[in-house]
C-alpha positions in Angstrom: 10.2 -62.7 4.4 8.3 -59.8 3.0 10.0 -57.6 0.4 11.9 -54.6 1.7 9.8 -51.4 1.9 10.2 -49.0 -1.0 12.3 -46.2 0.3 11.9 -44.0 -2.7 10.8 -40.6 -1.7 7.5 -39.5 -3.2 7.8 -36.1 -4.7 6.2 -33.4 -2.7 4.1 -32.3 -5.7 2.6 -35.8 -5.8 2.0 -36.1 -2.1 0.2 -32.8 -1.9 -1.5 -31.6 -5.2 -0.6 -28.1 -6.1 -4.3 -27.4 -6.7 -4.8 -27.6 -3.0 -1.8 -25.5 -1.9 1.2 -24.2 -3.8 4.5 -25.6 -2.4 6.7 -23.3 -0.3 9.7 -21.9 -2.1 13.1 -23.7 -1.7 15.2 -22.2 1.1 17.4 -20.1 -1.1 14.4 -18.9 -3.1 12.5 -18.2 0.1 15.2 -15.8 1.2 15.4 -14.1 -2.2 11.6 -13.9 -2.2 11.5 -12.2 1.2 14.2 -9.7 0.2 12.4 -9.0 -3.0 9.1 -8.4 -1.3 10.8 -6.0 1.2 12.5 -4.2 -1.7 9.3 -3.8 -3.6 7.5 -2.6 -0.5 10.3 -0.1 0.1 9.6 1.5 -3.3 5.8 1.8 -3.0 5.8 5.3 -1.3 8.9 7.3 -2.2 7.2 8.4 -5.4 4.7 10.2 -3.2 6.5 11.1 0.0 9.6 12.4 -1.7 7.3 14.9 -3.4 5.7 16.3 -0.2 8.7 18.2 1.2 9.5 19.6 -2.3 5.9 20.3 -3.3 6.3 24.1 -2.9 9.3 24.1 -5.2 7.6 21.9 -7.8 4.5 24.1 -7.7 6.5 27.3 -8.3 8.6 25.8 -11.0 5.7 24.2 -12.9 3.2 26.9 -12.2 0.7 24.9 -10.1 -2.1 26.5 -8.1 -3.2 25.0 -4.8 -6.2 23.3 -6.4 -4.0 21.7 -9.0 -1.5 20.6 -6.3 -4.5 19.0 -4.5 -5.2 17.2 -7.7 -1.6 16.0 -7.7 -2.0 14.5 -4.2 -5.2 12.8 -5.5 -3.4 11.2 -8.5 -2.1 8.3 -6.4 -5.6 7.3 -5.4 -6.9 7.6 -9.0 -4.0 5.4 -10.3 -4.3 2.9 -7.5 -8.1 2.5 -8.2 -7.9 2.2 -11.9 -4.8 0.1 -12.3 -5.5 -1.9 -9.1 -8.6 -3.4 -10.8 -6.5 -4.6 -13.7 -4.0 -6.4 -11.5 -5.8 -9.7 -10.9 -6.6 -10.2 -14.6 -3.0 -9.6 -15.5 -1.9 -12.0 -12.8 -4.2 -14.7 -14.1 -2.7 -14.3 -17.5 1.1 -14.0 -16.8 1.3 -14.6 -13.0 1.5 -12.2 -10.1 5.3 -12.3 -10.0 5.6 -11.1 -13.6 3.1 -8.3 -12.9 5.0 -7.1 -9.8 8.2 -7.2 -11.8 6.6 -5.0 -14.5 5.4 -2.8 -11.7 8.9 -2.3 -10.4 9.9 -1.3 -14.0 7.1 1.2 -14.2 8.1 2.8 -10.9 11.7 3.1 -11.9 11.0 4.6 -15.3 8.3 7.0 -14.1 10.3 8.3 -11.1 13.4 8.9 -13.3 11.6 10.4 -16.3 9.3 12.8 -14.3 12.4 14.6 -13.0 13.0 15.8 -16.5 9.4 17.0 -17.0 9.1 20.5 -18.5 5.4 21.1 -17.6 2.6 20.1 -15.3 0.9 17.8 -17.7 4.0 15.7 -18.4 4.9 15.6 -14.8 1.4 14.3 -13.9 1.6 11.7 -16.7 4.9 10.3 -15.7 3.9 10.3 -12.0 0.9 8.3 -13.1 3.2 5.8 -14.8 5.1 5.3 -11.6 1.9 5.1 -9.6 0.5 2.4 -12.0 3.5 0.3 -11.0 2.7 1.0 -7.3 -0.9 0.1 -7.9 -0.5 -3.4 -9.3 2.2 -4.1 -6.7 -0.1 -2.9 -3.9 -2.7 -5.4 -5.0 -0.6 -8.4 -5.8 2.1 -8.4 -3.0 -0.5 -9.7 -0.5 -1.5 -12.3 -3.0 2.1 -13.4 -3.5 2.5 -13.7 0.3 -0.7 -15.6 0.7 0.2 -18.0 -2.2 3.9 -18.7 -1.4 3.9 -18.1 2.4 0.5 -19.5 3.4 1.7 -20.4 6.9 3.5 -17.1 7.5 0.9 -14.5 6.4 1.2 -12.4 9.6 5.0 -12.2 9.7 5.3 -11.6 5.9 2.7 -8.9 5.9 4.6 -7.4 8.8 7.8 -7.5 6.8 6.0 -6.0 3.8 4.4 -3.2 5.9 7.6 -2.5 7.8 9.6 -2.1 4.6 6.9 0.1 3.1 6.9 2.3 6.2 10.7 2.5 6.1 10.7 3.6 2.5 8.0 6.1 3.2 10.0 7.6 6.1 13.4 7.6 4.4 12.0 9.5 1.4 10.3 12.1 3.6 13.4 12.5 5.8 16.3 12.7 3.4 14.7 14.2 0.2 15.3 17.8 1.3 19.0 17.4 2.5 19.7 15.1 -0.5 18.3 17.7 -2.8 20.5 20.4 -1.3 23.6 18.2 -1.5 22.8 17.7 -5.2 22.7 21.4 -5.9 19.2 22.4 -4.7 17.3 21.3 -7.8 14.2 19.4 -7.0 14.6 17.4 -10.2 17.6 15.6 -8.8 16.0 15.2 -5.4 13.1 13.3 -7.0 14.9 11.4 -9.7 17.5 9.9 -7.4 14.8 7.5 -6.0 14.8 5.7 -9.3 18.0 4.0 -8.1 16.2 2.0 -5.4 13.5 1.1 -7.9 16.2 -0.3 -10.2 17.5 -2.5 -7.3 14.0 -3.9 -6.7 13.5 -4.5 -10.4 16.7 -6.6 -10.5 15.6 -8.7 -7.5 12.2 -9.4 -9.0 13.7 -10.3 -12.4 15.8 -12.9 -10.5 12.6 -14.2 -8.7 10.8 -14.3 -12.1 13.6 -16.3 -13.7 13.8 -18.7 -10.7 10.1 -19.3 -10.4 9.2 -19.3 -14.2 5.6 -18.7 -13.3 3.0 -18.9 -16.0 -0.1 -17.5 -14.5 -2.8 -19.1 -12.4 -2.3 -22.5 -14.0 1.5 -22.4 -13.5 2.7 -25.7 -12.2 -0.7 -27.4 -12.7 -2.6 -25.2 -10.2 -6.3 -24.9 -10.9 -7.7 -21.5 -11.7 -9.5 -19.9 -8.7 -13.3 -19.8 -8.5 -14.6 -16.3 -9.3 -16.6 -15.0 -6.3 -19.6 -12.7 -6.5 -17.7 -10.4 -4.2 -20.1 -7.5 -4.4 -22.5 -9.6 -2.4 -20.2 -9.6 0.6 -20.8 -6.9 3.2 -17.3 -7.6 4.6 -15.8 -6.8 1.2 -17.7 -3.5 1.0 -16.7 -2.6 4.6 -13.1 -3.3 3.8 -13.3 -1.2 0.7 -14.8 1.7 2.6 -12.3 1.4 5.4 -9.4 1.2 3.0 -10.7 4.3 1.1 -11.1 6.5 4.1 -7.7 5.6 5.6 -6.1 6.2 2.2 -7.7 9.7 2.1 -6.1 10.7 5.4 -2.8 9.0 4.6 -2.3 10.7 1.2 -3.4 14.1 2.5 -0.8 13.7 5.3 1.9 12.6 2.9 1.1 15.4 0.5 0.3 18.3 2.7 1.7 17.9 6.2 5.0 19.6 5.3 3.1 22.5 4.0 0.9 22.7 7.1 4.0 22.9 9.3 5.8 25.4 7.0 2.7 27.6 7.2 3.1 27.5 11.0 6.6 28.9 10.7 8.6 25.7 10.9 11.6 25.4 8.5 11.6 23.3 5.4 14.2 20.9 6.6 12.4 20.3 9.9 9.1 19.8 8.2 10.7 17.0 6.2 11.9 15.4 9.4 8.5 15.7 11.0 6.9 14.0 8.0 9.6 11.3 8.4 8.7 10.9 12.0 5.1 10.3 11.0 6.2 7.7 8.6 8.9 6.0 10.7 6.5 5.4 13.5 4.9 2.9 11.2 8.1 0.9 10.8 8.0 -1.0 14.2 4.2 -0.8 14.5 3.7 -2.2 10.9 5.8 -5.2 11.8 4.2 -5.9 15.2 0.6 -5.0 14.4 -0.1 -7.6 11.6 1.2 -10.3 13.8 -1.0 -9.2 16.7 -4.0 -8.7 14.5 -3.6 -12.1 12.8 -3.7 -13.9 16.2 -7.0 -12.4 17.2 -10.4 -13.5 16.0 -11.3 -9.9 15.1 -9.4 -6.7 15.0 -11.9 -4.2 16.3 -9.8 -3.0 19.2 -7.0 -1.9 16.8 -9.6 -0.1 14.6 -10.8 2.1 17.5 -7.3 2.9 18.9 -5.9 4.0 15.6 -9.0 6.2 14.8 -8.7 7.9 18.2 -5.0 8.6 17.6 -6.0 10.3 14.3 -8.7 12.5 15.8 -6.3 13.7 18.5 -3.5 14.3 15.9 -5.7 16.4 13.5 -7.1 18.4 16.4 -3.7 19.2 17.7 -2.4 20.1 14.2 -5.3 22.5 13.8 -5.0 24.2 17.2 -1.3 24.2 17.9 0.7 23.0 14.9 4.0 24.4 16.0 3.6 23.9 19.8 3.1 20.2 19.7 4.5 19.4 16.3 6.3 16.2 17.3 3.4 14.8 19.2 1.0 15.4 16.3 3.5 13.7 14.0 3.6 10.6 16.2 -0.2 10.5 16.6 -0.8 10.8 12.8 1.8 8.2 12.2 0.0 5.8 14.5 -3.3 6.6 12.7 -1.8 5.8 9.4 -1.0 2.3 10.6 -4.6 1.6 9.6 -2.9 0.6 6.3 -1.0 -2.5 7.5 -4.1 -3.3 9.6 -6.4 -3.3 6.6 -3.9 -5.3 4.5 -3.8 -7.9 7.3 -7.6 -8.0 7.4 -7.7 -8.6 3.6 -5.4 -11.6 4.0 -7.6 -13.0 6.8 -11.0 -12.4 5.3 -10.6 -14.9 2.5 -9.7 -18.6 2.7 -7.6 -18.9 -0.5 -5.0 -17.0 -2.5 -7.5 -16.6 -5.3 -10.0 -15.2 -2.8 -7.4 -12.8 -1.4 -6.5 -11.6 -4.9 -10.1 -10.8 -5.7 -10.7 -9.2 -2.3 -7.5 -7.2 -2.5 -8.3 -5.9 -6.0 -11.9 -5.0 -4.9 -11.0 -3.4 -1.6 -8.1 -1.4 -2.9 -9.7 -0.6 -6.3 -13.0 0.7 -4.7 -11.1 2.1 -1.8 -8.7 4.2 -3.7 -11.5 5.5 -6.0 -13.4 6.5 -2.8 -10.4 8.4 -1.6 -10.0 10.6 -4.7 -12.2 13.5 -3.7 -10.6 14.0 -0.3 -7.2 15.4 -1.3 -8.7 17.6 -4.0 -11.2 19.0 -1.5 -8.4 19.6 1.0 -6.5 21.5 -1.6 -9.6 23.5 -2.6 -10.4 24.4 1.0 -6.9 25.5 1.7 -6.8 27.6 -1.5 -10.2 29.2 -0.7 -9.6 30.0 3.0 -5.8 30.2 3.3 -6.1 28.3 6.6 -6.0 24.7 7.7 -8.9 24.6 10.2 -11.4 23.5 7.6 -9.3 20.8 5.9 -8.1 19.3 9.2 -11.7 19.3 10.7 -12.8 17.5 7.6 -10.2 14.9 8.0 -11.0 14.4 11.7 -14.7 14.0 10.8 -13.9 11.3 8.2 -12.4 9.1 11.0 -15.9 8.5 12.4 -17.2 6.6 9.4 -13.8 5.0 8.9 -14.0 3.6 12.5 -17.6 2.4 11.9 -16.7 0.6 8.7 -13.5 -0.8 10.3 -15.6 -2.3 13.1 -17.7 -4.1 10.5 -14.7 -5.3 8.5 -12.7 -6.4 11.6 -15.2 -9.1 12.5 -14.0 -12.7 12.1 -15.7 -13.6 8.8 -14.8 -15.0 5.3 -16.1 -13.4 2.1 -16.7 -16.9 0.8 -19.4 -17.3 3.4 -21.1 -14.1 2.5 -20.8 -14.1 -1.3 -23.5 -16.6 -2.4 -22.0 -19.0 -4.9 -23.8 -21.2 -7.4 -24.4 -24.8 -6.3 -21.3 -26.9 -6.4 -18.8 -24.1 -6.3 -18.9 -23.4 -2.6 -17.3 -26.7 -1.9 -14.6 -26.0 -4.5 -13.7 -22.8 -2.7 -13.5 -24.5 0.7 -11.4 -27.4 -0.7 
């Protein structure tokens, strides 16, 4: 009689080497992870959108002219570009979870401290601190999703995008009434958002403790192959698409309330209109990544979102008060190019390491590309006192954005376009 079969369960880590694919988190940790990702995403935009409805007060109190205010709306892009490039290197050294945790700390500290700023320079510096935290989290959250939820990239990107849109909308909608309830001082209205940053920081500290990640080689995982990513046309197309959509998004977040106020709409209503623009992205940002991930390419979505933006800018220029709610909805749909490009970044690389490199490249280059746009919009507005020129400029930018998006949306992988040295291509595909 043959001996009884060995019923000892082989550890999952032995059955499937971690170098091939990191194990999924335990159930309890998976829930904590998902909540932490949503909380982090929720905090990625209030540092910007809470400022838009109060920009006039901040300008008057700190003595900013329109050009300098335009520079303030460009600071996010500058910080995202500069600090976004550093995110993958930091992640390789200490792990993406630790870097995102540090990012939540920077957001909390910067948002709280800038509310006490006594001058423009200090205000800009502390805003940059908060935006540095946003930058590294922007780059690495898709990496965390790709690494720890490899079979749920679409739904998790949808959760991330939905939470980001919700935070954006809430900050735009309630900052003005919240400021009034706190005595009318813009400093309290901006500083109160540090509370939500602190909540996210606590959640990520718990994840960090639970995972005990130690960088790319944590748990025995092999370091990813470095791709010559600049040789990939898809990577460059994604970077350009990302940059142009960021230009429009940050101008809208920074200036749309001012545009409506100049049209005679009250301050409180302009905050709600900005919130409508952002809240449109909540359901769309959840559904769109799932739809996009199921398709071989995403060109249809690129065209539809660009057309919504062109119509929204045209209406905002010609009849800002008459169709305010419609223009807010159309521009909100146009801004959903952000979750679309995040989804494409996750789909255009085969591995978590490839996504990390592509995310840093596309966002780093993209945000640097977007820097001149908000500054030029502020200068045009200051020089002419009208919005026809700035809005026409933004509508025109949607043409190259659509063309680059059509190239980026094709079903390709950057590993196939970036020529690797002999022997490394097979390592990437493994």
